[in-house]
C-alpha positions in Angstrom: 58.7 -78.7 76.4 55.3 -81.0 76.9 52.3 -78.1 77.9 51.1 -79.2 80.6 47.7 -77.4 81.4 44.8 -77.3 79.6 41.4 -76.1 79.0 39.0 -78.1 78.1 35.7 -76.4 77.5 32.4 -79.4 78.0 29.2 -79.6 77.2 29.3 -76.0 75.2 26.5 -74.0 73.9 26.2 -74.0 70.1 25.1 -71.0 68.2 24.1 -71.4 64.6 24.9 -68.6 62.1 24.8 -67.1 59.4 25.1 -65.0 56.5 23.2 -64.5 53.0 25.5 -63.3 50.7 22.2 -61.4 49.2 18.7 -60.9 50.4 15.8 -60.0 48.6 15.4 -56.5 52.0 13.4 -54.1 50.3 10.9 -57.4 49.9 11.6 -58.6 52.2 9.8 -55.4 54.5 7.6 -54.5 52.1 6.2 -57.7 52.9 6.7 -57.3 56.8 4.5 -53.8 56.8 2.1 -55.8 54.2 0.9 -58.2 57.4 0.8 -56.4 60.1 -2.4 -54.4 58.1 -4.1 -57.2 58.0 -2.5 -59.2 61.6 -3.5 -57.8 64.6 -0.7 -59.5 66.2 0.7 -60.9 69.8 1.9 -60.1 72.9 5.3 -62.2 74.6 8.4 -60.5 74.9 7.7 -57.5 73.1 7.0 -54.4 74.9 7.0 -51.5 72.3 7.1 -53.5 69.2 4.3 -55.2 66.8 4.3 -59.3 67.2 2.9 -61.2 64.0 0.6 -64.6 64.3 3.0 -67.4 63.7 3.0 -68.3 60.4 4.5 -72.3 58.6 7.2 -72.2 56.8 4.8 -74.8 54.2 3.7 -71.0 53.2 5.2 -69.6 49.7 6.1 -66.4 50.3 9.6 -64.5 50.3 10.2 -65.4 53.8 9.9 -68.4 53.8 12.0 -68.7 50.9 14.7 -66.5 53.2 14.3 -68.4 56.3 14.6 -72.0 54.3 18.0 -71.4 52.1 19.0 -69.8 55.2 18.1 -73.2 57.3 19.7 -75.4 54.7 23.0 -73.4 54.9 23.4 -73.6 58.3 21.3 -75.8 60.7 20.1 -78.3 58.8 23.5 -78.9 57.9 24.2 -80.1 60.9 21.9 -82.1 62.0 20.7 -85.7 61.1 19.0 -86.5 57.8 16.8 -88.9 60.0 15.3 -86.0 62.1 13.0 -84.4 60.7 11.1 -80.1 61.6 8.6 -77.8 61.6 9.0 -74.6 61.5 7.2 -71.8 62.3 8.3 -68.1 62.1 7.1 -64.4 63.5 7.4 -61.5 61.8 8.6 -58.3 64.9 9.1 -54.4 63.8 10.6 -52.8 67.1 9.2 -49.5 66.2 11.9 -46.3 68.3 11.6 -46.9 71.9 10.8 -50.5 71.9 11.9 -53.9 73.9 12.2 -57.6 74.3 11.9 -58.7 77.4 14.6 -61.4 78.9 12.8 -65.1 77.5 13.3 -68.6 76.5 11.2 -70.6 74.2 9.5 -73.5 75.9 7.5 -75.2 73.5 9.9 -76.0 70.9 13.6 -76.8 70.2 15.3 -74.8 68.1 14.8 -70.9 68.3 16.4 -68.5 66.5 16.3 -64.9 64.4 16.9 -62.8 60.8 17.3 -59.4 60.5 16.2 -57.9 58.0 16.7 -54.3 58.2 18.6 -53.2 61.1 19.4 -49.2 61.8 22.3 -48.2 64.1 22.1 -48.4 68.0 18.5 -50.6 67.4 18.8 -53.0 69.5 21.6 -56.3 70.9 20.7 -59.6 71.2 22.4 -60.8 75.0 21.9 -64.1 75.6 22.5 -64.9 79.4 24.3 -68.4 80.9 22.1 -70.5 81.6 24.5 -71.6 84.3 24.7 -67.6 85.0 23.4 -68.9 89.1 25.6 -72.0 89.8 28.7 -71.0 87.9 28.0 -67.3 89.0 31.2 -67.2 91.2 33.7 -69.2 89.1 32.3 -67.4 86.3 33.3 -64.2 87.5 36.6 -65.6 88.9 38.1 -66.1 85.7 40.0 -63.2 83.6 38.4 -61.3 81.0 41.6 -62.8 78.3 39.4 -67.0 79.8 36.3 -65.7 79.6 36.6 -64.6 76.1 38.7 -67.3 75.0 35.7 -70.7 76.2 33.5 -67.8 76.6 32.7 -68.4 79.6 30.2 -65.3 81.5 27.5 -64.6 82.5 26.0 -63.1 79.4 26.9 -62.8 75.7 25.9 -59.8 73.1 25.4 -60.1 69.5 25.1 -56.6 68.3 22.6 -57.2 64.6 23.9 -56.9 61.3 21.3 -57.3 58.0 21.4 -60.7 56.1 22.0 -62.2 58.3 20.8 -65.5 61.5 21.4 -66.7 64.4 19.9 -70.2 65.6 20.2 -71.5 68.8 18.8 -73.4 71.9 15.5 -72.7 72.9 16.1 -73.0 76.8 18.3 -70.3 75.6 17.7 -67.2 78.0 17.9 -64.3 76.1 16.8 -60.4 75.2 17.0 -57.2 73.1 18.0 -54.3 74.2 15.7 -51.1 74.3 15.6 -49.7 69.9 17.1 -46.0 70.3 16.9 -44.9 66.4 14.7 -43.4 64.8 13.6 -46.4 63.0 11.3 -49.3 62.6 14.0 -52.5 63.4 12.4 -55.5 61.6 13.8 -59.5 62.2 11.7 -62.9 61.1 11.6 -64.9 64.8 11.4 -68.6 63.8 11.0 -71.4 66.0 12.0 -75.4 64.5 10.6 -78.0 66.4 12.6 -81.5 65.7 11.6 -85.2 64.7 14.1 -87.6 66.3 11.4 -90.6 65.2 12.6 -91.8 62.4 16.6 -91.2 63.4 
């Protein structure tokens, strides 16, 4: 019997997820705390946490090596080789009771996060649907099964894991929930600007 009803997914939002086999966790953590000693940091979406000054991927250190390798194995396998990319990153140290408010990254095309030290209950990453306003009734009316199978929902939550990275469109609104652990949470966030000139 022919199947007469299908659900086709159009214009999806792509999340590029990558799990490292291993990372130099202790070396990266030490580097992050050393940077914090000499960088007073900046304030953006962080509430109670430390956000380092942005750095370029061209700097040679343990973070740039790890981040560069992760991007080569994930996002950059999906991007046309004629494109060039400008990458900046910053360190986030979120102590207990800190969080990140809802925001986007309007000066980039892609953004992402690489999780380094993630104590249990130290905060989830939540994405809001870009159709949250105009598609509210539509997505709310779907059965839970349809929402799960199509990601047609108002939001999507990822529980972080150490040694994992996620890259997403910089326009996608996101936040990080409260660090309810007794330890610092450490992550590396990054922005990527793509140049299509030589594509």
